[in-house]
C-alpha positions, 0 to 999 in steps of 0.5 A: 500500500505504501510505496516510497516516492523518489524525491523530485530533483532539479539542477544537477540533482542538488536542489529539490525542484519545488525549492526554486519558484518557476519565475526565478529560472529566467533570472537565474539564466541571466545571472549565469550569462552575466557571470560567464561573459567576462570569462568568455571575453577574457578567453577571446582576448588571448586568442588573437581574435578581435573582440569586436570589429569596432575596437580594431577600427578605432583611431586615437582621438585628437586633443580637441576631440577628447576635450569635446567628449570628456574634459568639457564636462568640467573645463567648459567655461566657467569651470566646475569644482575648481577646474580651470576653464578652457581659455581662462589664462588666469586660472591656467597660469599657476598650473602651467607654471608647474610645468606640462609634465605635472599637468599631464601627471595629474590628468593621468593619475588624478589629483586633489588640490586646494581648488578642487579635484582632477579625477584620474583620466577624467573618470574615463579610464577607457581613453589612452594615455596618449589621448589624455596627453593630447587633451592637456596639450590642447587645453594649455594651447588655448591659453598659450596661443593667445 
């Protein structure tokens, strides 16, 4: 009369099927995808195969392009949070007096001074060092060329 029942199992026989609500399975699938995407991308980077065609075709931005896409957020006149505004010779003068090497170092690595903060690469770590250097040279050139 009494027959023992086999428990119903799911997910590699470790978690009972009735333990996980049915509407959770799509979410679990997305989480697994998100978890393995960085591993897949890292594996493809070492294979020599391009991750995307856009990446292989991109060219370095000019200093003006970097300014217009990144630096403008803080350095557009009148300047935000102590950032010297583009073309403001008075604000740039003490910074230029320190030397271009110091300006570049601060732009690449970040800096906290008495007038404000320069985030590392303007919080755009995807931009190359060379592009940041071009942007610094562009902004300094706007006050030195006058």
